[in-house]
C-alpha positions in Angstrom: -27.3 -15.4 39.0 -28.2 -12.8 41.7 -24.5 -12.2 42.4 -23.9 -11.4 38.7 -26.9 -9.0 38.7 -25.7 -7.3 41.8 -22.1 -6.9 40.4 -23.5 -5.5 37.2 -25.6 -3.0 39.1 -22.7 -1.9 41.2 -20.5 -1.5 38.1 -23.2 0.5 36.3 -23.7 2.8 39.3 -19.9 3.3 39.6 -19.8 4.2 35.9 -22.6 6.7 36.2 -20.9 8.4 39.2 -17.6 8.6 37.3 -19.2 10.1 34.3 -21.3 12.6 36.2 -18.3 13.7 38.4 -16.5 15.3 35.4 -17.5 18.8 34.4 -17.7 20.1 30.8 -14.2 21.2 29.7 -15.5 24.5 28.3 -17.4 27.2 30.1 -19.1 29.6 27.7 -20.4 32.9 28.7 -22.1 35.5 26.6 -24.1 38.7 26.8 -26.2 40.4 24.3 -28.0 43.7 24.7 -31.6 42.8 24.3 -32.5 46.3 23.0 -29.9 46.0 20.2 -31.5 44.3 17.2 -28.7 45.1 14.6 -26.9 42.4 12.7 -23.2 41.8 13.0 -21.4 41.9 9.7 -17.8 41.9 10.7 -16.1 40.7 13.9 -12.6 40.9 15.4 -11.4 37.6 16.9 -9.2 38.3 20.0 -7.9 35.3 21.9 -6.2 36.2 25.2 -3.8 33.3 25.8 -0.5 33.5 27.6 1.5 31.8 24.8 1.7 33.3 21.3 2.2 29.8 19.8 -1.2 28.8 21.0 -2.9 32.1 20.2 -1.8 32.2 16.5 -3.3 28.9 15.3 -6.4 29.3 17.4 -7.1 32.8 16.0 -6.4 31.6 12.5 -8.8 28.7 12.8 -11.6 30.8 14.3 -11.2 33.5 11.6 -11.3 30.8 8.9 -14.3 29.2 10.4 -16.3 32.4 10.7 -15.3 33.4 7.2 -16.4 30.0 5.9 -19.8 30.5 7.7 -20.3 33.9 5.9 -19.4 36.2 8.8 -16.5 38.5 7.9 -13.8 38.3 10.6 -10.3 39.5 11.2 -7.8 38.3 13.7 -6.4 40.8 16.3 -2.8 39.7 15.6 -3.1 41.2 12.1 -3.3 44.7 13.5 -2.1 44.4 17.2 1.4 43.6 18.5 0.9 40.9 21.2 4.0 42.1 23.0 2.8 45.7 23.5 0.1 46.7 26.0 -2.6 48.7 24.3 -5.5 50.5 26.0 -9.1 49.4 25.4 -9.9 52.8 23.8 -7.1 52.2 21.2 -8.4 48.7 20.5 -12.0 50.1 20.1 -10.8 52.8 17.7 -8.8 50.3 15.6 -11.8 47.9 15.4 -14.1 50.8 14.4 -11.7 51.9 11.7 -11.7 48.3 10.3 -15.5 48.4 10.2 -15.9 45.7 12.9 -19.3 45.5 14.6 -18.0 43.5 17.5 -15.0 41.9 19.3 -15.1 38.2 20.2 -12.8 37.6 23.1 -11.6 34.2 24.1 -9.9 33.7 27.5 -8.2 30.5 28.4 -8.4 29.9 32.1 -6.6 26.6 32.4 -7.4 22.9 32.1 -9.0 20.7 34.8 -8.5 17.0 34.8 -11.1 14.7 36.3 
């Protein structure tokens, strides 16, 4: 009986160590100017992925999600060519002309396996 209890304790401890050794797969960072109390009414979704075949569906799903939640959004691929480098100032000008209050940038940094 004591052997079964000891074995169960060891397996439980090993499971806890295994679960706690894996990090969360997504790291989120954000910043908000605490002095800016204005509401965002329209946002540009801009994923920065290496492969266009990943960027298109991700951007489309995020735009759809935000629009469904009541936040007007537009994907950057609808007005930017992903094969042409554009300066930050040109991107800001284009977003301003579209009436966007903010740009939501997603950066994929890779996948870690535990």
